C-alpha positions as CSV (number, residue, x, y, z in Angstrom):
1,X,2.2,-38.0,-100.4
2,X,5.8,-39.0,-99.9
3,X,6.9,-35.5,-100.7
4,X,4.6,-34.1,-98.0
5,X,6.0,-36.4,-95.4
6,X,9.6,-35.5,-96.4
7,X,8.9,-31.9,-96.3
8,X,7.2,-32.2,-92.8
9,X,10.2,-34.1,-91.5
10,X,12.7,-31.6,-92.9
11,X,10.7,-28.8,-91.2
12,X,10.8,-30.5,-87.8
13,X,14.5,-31.0,-88.1
14,X,15.1,-27.3,-89.0
15,X,12.9,-26.1,-86.2
16,X,14.6,-28.4,-83.7
17,X,18.0,-27.1,-84.7
18,X,17.0,-23.5,-84.3
19,X,15.6,-24.2,-80.8
20,X,18.9,-26.0,-79.8
21,X,21.0,-23.0,-80.8
22,X,18.8,-20.5,-78.8
23,X,20.6,-19.1,-75.8
24,X,19.5,-20.8,-72.6
25,X,18.4,-18.7,-69.6
26,X,21.1,-18.3,-66.9
27,X,20.4,-20.2,-63.7
28,X,20.5,-17.6,-60.9
29,X,22.1,-18.5,-57.6
30,X,19.8,-18.2,-54.5
31,X,20.1,-15.0,-52.7
32,X,22.1,-15.2,-49.6
33,X,20.4,-14.1,-46.4
34,X,21.9,-11.0,-44.9
35,X,23.5,-12.0,-41.7
36,X,22.8,-9.7,-38.7
37,X,25.7,-7.6,-37.7
38,X,27.9,-9.1,-35.0
39,X,28.5,-5.8,-33.3
40,X,25.8,-3.3,-32.6
41,X,26.1,0.1,-34.1
42,X,26.9,3.2,-32.1
43,X,23.3,4.3,-32.4
44,X,22.0,1.0,-31.1
45,X,24.5,1.1,-28.2
46,X,23.3,4.6,-27.3
47,X,19.7,3.5,-27.4
48,X,20.3,0.5,-25.1
49,X,22.2,2.7,-22.7
50,X,19.4,5.2,-22.5
51,X,16.9,2.4,-21.8
52,X,19.0,1.1,-19.0
53,X,19.4,4.5,-17.4
54,X,15.7,5.2,-17.7
55,X,14.9,2.0,-15.7
56,X,17.6,2.6,-13.2
57,X,16.6,6.2,-12.5
58,X,12.9,5.5,-12.5
59,X,11.2,6.4,-9.2
60,X,10.3,3.4,-7.0
61,X,6.7,2.3,-7.2
62,X,4.3,3.9,-4.7
63,X,4.0,1.7,-1.6
64,X,0.4,1.2,-0.8
65,X,-0.6,1.2,2.9
66,X,-1.1,-2.1,4.5
67,X,-4.7,-3.0,5.3
68,X,-5.6,-2.0,8.9
69,X,-5.9,-5.2,11.1
70,X,-9.3,-5.6,12.6
71,X,-10.3,-2.1,11.6
72,X,-7.8,-0.6,14.1
73,X,-6.6,2.8,12.9
74,X,-2.8,3.0,12.5
75,X,-1.3,6.3,13.5
76,X,1.5,7.9,11.5
77,X,5.1,8.2,12.6
78,X,4.5,11.8,13.8
79,X,2.0,10.8,16.4
80,X,3.6,7.6,17.6
81,X,3.5,8.8,21.2
82,X,-0.1,10.1,21.2
83,X,-2.4,11.3,23.9
84,X,-6.0,10.1,23.9
85,X,-9.1,10.4,25.9
86,X,-9.9,7.5,28.2
87,X,-13.3,5.9,27.9
88,X,-13.0,3.1,30.4
89,X,-10.8,0.7,32.4
90,X,-11.9,-2.8,31.3
91,X,-9.7,-4.9,33.7
92,X,-6.2,-4.8,35.2
93,X,-4.4,-4.9,31.8
94,X,-6.9,-3.5,29.3
95,X,-8.3,0.0,28.7
96,X,-10.6,1.6,26.1
97,X,-9.7,4.9,24.5
98,X,-11.2,7.3,22.0
99,X,-8.9,7.1,19.0
100,X,-10.0,9.9,16.8
101,X,-13.7,9.3,17.3
102,X,-13.3,5.5,17.3
103,X,-13.5,3.4,20.5
104,X,-10.4,1.3,20.6
105,X,-9.2,-1.3,23.1
106,X,-5.6,-1.2,24.3
107,X,-3.9,-4.2,25.8
108,X,-1.0,-3.2,28.1
109,X,2.3,-4.8,27.1
110,X,4.4,-7.0,29.3
111,X,1.7,-7.6,32.0
112,X,-1.1,-10.1,32.6
113,X,-3.4,-9.5,35.5
114,X,-5.9,-12.0,36.9
115,X,-9.1,-12.6,34.8
116,X,-12.7,-12.2,36.0
117,X,-13.4,-14.5,38.9
118,X,-9.7,-15.1,39.8
119,X,-8.0,-14.0,42.9
120,X,-6.8,-10.4,42.6
121,X,-9.0,-9.4,39.6
122,X,-10.9,-6.7,41.4
123,X,-7.8,-5.3,43.1
124,X,-5.8,-5.2,39.9
125,X,-8.6,-3.5,38.0
126,X,-9.0,-0.9,40.8
127,X,-5.2,-0.4,40.8
128,X,-5.2,0.4,37.1
129,X,-8.2,2.6,37.5
130,X,-6.4,4.6,40.2
131,X,-3.3,5.0,38.1
132,X,-5.0,6.3,34.9
133,X,-7.7,8.2,36.7
134,X,-10.1,9.9,34.2
135,X,-7.3,10.3,31.6
136,X,-6.1,11.4,29.2
137,X,-3.5,8.7,28.6
138,X,-0.5,8.5,26.3
139,X,-0.1,5.5,24.1
140,X,3.5,4.4,23.3
141,X,4.2,1.5,20.9
142,X,7.2,-0.9,21.3
143,X,8.6,0.2,17.9
144,X,8.1,3.9,17.3
145,X,5.7,4.5,14.4
146,X,4.5,0.9,14.3
147,X,1.2,-0.3,15.9
148,X,0.9,-4.0,16.8
149,X,-2.3,-5.8,17.7
150,X,-3.1,-9.1,19.4
151,X,-5.4,-11.8,18.0
152,X,-8.4,-9.9,19.4
153,X,-7.5,-6.8,17.5
154,X,-6.5,-4.8,20.6
155,X,-3.6,-2.4,20.3
156,X,-0.5,-3.6,22.1
157,X,1.2,-0.6,23.9
158,X,2.6,1.0,26.9
159,X,0.3,3.4,28.7
160,X,1.6,6.5,30.3
161,X,0.1,9.1,32.6
162,X,2.5,12.0,32.5
163,X,5.9,10.4,32.8
164,X,4.6,7.3,34.7
165,X,4.8,4.0,32.8
166,X,1.5,2.4,34.0
167,X,2.4,-1.1,32.8
168,X,5.6,-1.0,34.9
169,X,3.7,0.3,37.9
170,X,1.2,-2.5,37.8
171,X,4.1,-5.0,38.1
172,X,5.7,-2.9,40.9
173,X,2.4,-3.0,42.8
174,X,2.4,-6.8,42.5
175,X,-0.7,-7.3,40.4
176,X,1.2,-9.0,37.5
177,X,4.5,-10.7,36.8
178,X,6.7,-9.4,34.0
179,X,4.9,-11.2,31.1
180,X,7.0,-11.3,27.9
181,X,4.7,-13.4,25.8
182,X,4.9,-10.8,23.1
183,X,8.6,-10.4,23.6
184,X,10.7,-8.8,26.3
185,X,10.7,-5.3,24.8
186,X,12.8,-2.3,25.4
187,X,12.0,-2.0,29.1
188,X,12.7,-5.6,30.1
189,X,15.3,-4.7,32.7
190,X,13.0,-2.2,34.4
191,X,10.2,-4.8,34.5
192,X,12.5,-7.3,36.1
193,X,13.5,-4.8,38.8
194,X,9.9,-3.9,39.4
195,X,9.0,-7.5,39.9
196,X,11.8,-8.0,42.3
197,X,10.7,-5.0,44.3
198,X,7.2,-6.4,44.5
199,X,8.4,-9.8,45.6
200,X,10.7,-8.3,48.3
201,X,7.9,-6.1,49.6
202,X,5.2,-8.8,49.2
203,X,3.1,-6.3,47.3
204,X,-0.2,-7.2,45.7
205,X,-0.5,-10.9,44.8
206,X,3.0,-11.6,46.3
207,X,1.7,-10.8,49.7
208,X,-1.4,-13.0,49.4
209,X,0.4,-16.2,48.5
210,X,4.1,-15.4,48.4
211,X,4.1,-16.2,44.7
212,X,2.2,-15.4,41.5
């Protein structure tokens, strides 16, 4: 029994010594992450340049037309001074025209004649009717190619019969003051002169009360 124990102990010592002298595995260092290049390569620079030029030279996005206010058709720049058939004279500062098959109201710019029931209403309406006759009339906007409307959706424009500015003539005949509520516009000086002529000659409403 003692011999067996001694033999077992000796065997353990021999095995332990052999294990001790076996070569140990080398401890590997962790792999270093590859740092990104500080400077871009020539190929990357060329790619970036091409992208920049593609964006710079790209055509501008298509501009969609603005919605038409109150369903009023907006003419193009080419027909900014357009001739239309006259449907009716509504009052002293408003007419109705046939705009490409669509009845459209036109509010004459820079004037404001008497409303229904006020002094001078019938005379102002008849004066406008005499000026435009049976038409046709030419519609001229304040800014060429741009149609403006009031809060009722009526076109704001100058109305011409031939070369006669009807808006201006209404002021000269004394049925309206120069009325710059929508701005003085490009004919402001002419309107002031027309108003002065009407005052001095006591035309229209100026002759009825001496003032408007």
